[in-house]
N, C-alpha and C positions, 0 to 999 in steps of 0.2 A: 726089723733091726732095729732093735733098743740102744741108740746111741748116745742119750740121757738119763742116766735110771733115775727114780723117784727117792727120794731119804727124808729122812724128819729135817724140819728149817731148825736149826739154831734156836731160833724164838721159841720152836716147839719142847726142843730139848732142857730147856731151863723153867719153863711153864711144867713141866712133869715135876722135873727136882725141885721145885721151889711149892708145889703143891702137896708135894711131902715133907717136907722138910720148914714149911712158914703158912700161918694163920692168914690168907691170902685174902685179901678184898672181897666182896661181892663181884664188883665188874669186873675186877682182876679172874675171878673163877669163871664169870662169865665168857670173859675172852679165853681163858684155855681151854672148856669145853667147846667154842665156835672154832678153838684151832683144832684139837682133837678129829672132830665129827666135820670138816674141811679135810682133813687129811683120809680121814676112815672115807671118805668118798672118794677122793682123786685112787687110791687103790683100788676100790670098788670097782672103777672104770677101768682104771692100767687091767686089772684083772679079766675084763672083758673082753679088750679090744689088744691088747698089746701082743700076743701070741697067736693071733688069726692070720697074718701074711706077714710074709720074707721078702717082700716087696716092696717095702715102704718104709721109712725112718722116723723115727719116734726120738721125742725128744721132749722131757718131762720135766716141768717146771723150772721154766726161763723167768730170771729177773732181766730182764733188757733197761735200757740207754738210749736215749734222744735229747739233743739240745735239751740236757740238764731235767729229762722227763722220765722220771723211770716209770715202769710196769712188767708186770709178772703174765705170764702164759699157763696156766694149767698142762695142758699139752698142745703140744705140736708134733700134725702129721703129717709128714711128704710124702705123696702118691705121685706115682708115673703123670698122672696128667693135673693132680689142684695141693696145694698147701692147706691143711685144713688147723682150723685155733680153735680147740677149744678150752670153754669154759664151765666147769665141774661146780654143781650146787649139789651140798646133800642137804637141802633143806625137806623137814618134818612138819605135814600137817596141811592146814587150809587156807591160802593164799588166795587175794584177787586184786585187778586191776583195775586202777578207777583214771583215766586218762595216761597220761606218764609216769603216775604213782603205784608203787607195787605194795601190798599190804599185809601184812600175816593176822589171820581173825583176832580180834573183831576189829583190835583199827591201831594195832602199832605200825607204822611205818618205816621200811626198811628201803634200803640201796638199791637200786632199780637194775637188774641185772643184766638188762639188754642196752642200757646205757654202758655200765661196763665194759659189755664185750665190743659194744661199739666204737668205744676210748679204745682198747687192750688193737683192736685189728687194723684202725686206723694208723696208731702210732708205730705197729710192725710192719703196716705197710709202708709207710716211712720208712722206716730206717734199712727195708733192703732195698729201695727207690734209691736210697742213697748208696747206699755201695755196690749197686750197681745190677741190680737181682729186679725183676719184675713177673711173678710167677703167681696165677691166677690163685686166687685165695677164698676158702670160705671161712664163719665161722658162727658156731654153736652156741648158745649157753646146755649143756648135758644137765637134766636134773635125772637123777641117779638113786634117789631113796623113793623106794613104792609106797609110801605112806603116802608122800607129798601130793595135792592138786589146787590147782591154780585156776580161778573160776575168772571171767570176763575176760580172756585172752584173744587177741586176734589172732587172725589164720596161719598172718603172712609175717611171725615173728619168728628169729631162725631158733627154735626151742625144739629138745628133744625132748619127751618125757618117759617114765619108765617103763610105759605100756608099747614105747615106739624104737625102745633101743634095738630092738633085733634087728627090724627090717628097717633099722637107716645104718645099719650096720652091715646088712648085704645090700644094701645101695651106694655103698662106697667102697668097697670090695669087689663089684662085678669089673673090673679092667684087663684086657689083657696086655699092657703094653709095660716095659721095665727100663728101671730108673738108670740113668744115665751119667754120668760124670759133674756136669751141673748141679744134679738133686744132692751127688755125695758135697759139692763143694760149698751147696747152700746147710745143707746142717753143718758141716766144719766152722763153717761162718758165724752160725748163730750158738755153735758152743761157744766160739772165741768171744762170744761178747757178755755169754754168763753173766752175771755181778755174784760173785760168790758172801756177799753182806748185804743186806737188805736195810736200807731206810726207814721203813715203817712198823719196825719192832715195839711193841707195847710192855716190854719187861720192863716191869716198878723194881725201884730202887731197896738192896739189901748188903747187906754184911753179916761175917762171917758170924760174930756173935748174936745174929736173929734165928740163924737155922741150926733146927735139932739135928742134935748130932747122936749117929748110931750106924749100924748095918740096917738095911731095909731087906727082908724076905722079898726075893725075887715074883712067890707065887701069890700073897697075898697083899703085899706090900707095906706089912707091918713090920717097925721094929723088931727086932731079937732084942728081946732081953736077958737071954740063959749065956751063960758064959760057954764058951767054943768045950767042947766034949773030944776025946780021941780024934781030933784033926775035923771035927766036924761044927756047925752051926744047925740047932734044931729048932724050929719056929714053934713057941708056944703054941699061935695062933691055926694055923695051919695043919701043923706036923712035916713043912717042906724041910728034906734034909739036906744039908748045902756043905760043901769043902770050904776049909778055910782062903785055900787059895783063892780059887772061885769069887766067894766072896769079898776080900779084901782087892782084889786086881777090879771087880767091879766097882766098890765103893770107890777105890783112885778113879774111875773113869766118871763117875756124879761130882768127886771132887773138880776135877778140871773143867766139867762141864759150867760147874754151876763160878770157880775162880779159876779162867785157864790163865793169868798173869802169875798166877804166885807159885811160887815151888813145891816141889812134894820133897817132903822130908819125914822120918820115922816118926820124930814125936807128931808131927803134925797131924799124922797120919792113926798114929796111936788114940790121939784126942779126937780124929773125927771118926773111927773106924768103935771102939770104945768098950765092946764087950770080946777084944781080943788081945789079947797079950802083946808086949813090945819084941819079945822073941821070935811070934809069930810075924807080923806086920815087917819086920826086919826083912826073915827069909824071905818072905814072901814076895818083897821088895826086891834084895839082893837077888833072886833068881828070875825077874823077869822083866826088872828097867834097868837104866844103864845109871852108875853111880858116878856122878860128875865132883868134883875137890875145886872147892873155890876159897883159897887160903884154910884158917881154919872150920871151916861150914863146906856142908857137902848138901848134895840134893839129887833127885833123883829123875830121870828123861826116858 
């Protein structure tokens, strides 16, 4: 049973919009690519493991804190006999180990995933012990990408390689015990500890004037340049045809991701959408959002 689903982080959602509407610096583009690749890897592991048994509890993408130290767990799997922690890596290419250091060939040092895992497991164990839980815990780094290879790796590292995934999953699913109330209480407690806002975000500073305005085709992610015709937008690049209502509502969502504290008004959304008339924008807002009046001004929620 999935107790906590996996969703894109606010940071990833922000970067997706900024990538389309800003000229990101190269370092920000690289970081955005890292976020997307990491999320793809986590989803790939979810698709392999989440549906296999009903007799375990799964919490995805937990952000936890103990003693003012924040840490993230990609996946917690509570089975009847053990609690598993998984750190999922979507690395691609050739990597090697020298001593305690990890490198991407030819000689680019990366953060040691094993050290990351050890830190995560230690903090997780301390957190549970603090609130009266003492489950048997096993932690693993999962390398999900079939194009990954690691040289010079000791055999005793808690690592699961792509070619080992099937055997590993078979190993952790061969039990006949059943979950009890303690397992459910543990899952509920972890869910209650989850932090919604991460202190680790690296979103660059931006403002409305820096953002490219217009409506983005959901198919090819390029800006519509044509005005709406008979209630539809037609992408001049890929030929995608989209209803105005759907496009305007998506544009409202995109604006709220970038500027969550700003009000939604007809004037703002006409300027934001550009290719749709004020009449159409107002019609869509009136039909789908709630109008709030504040003195001589009004806005939508």
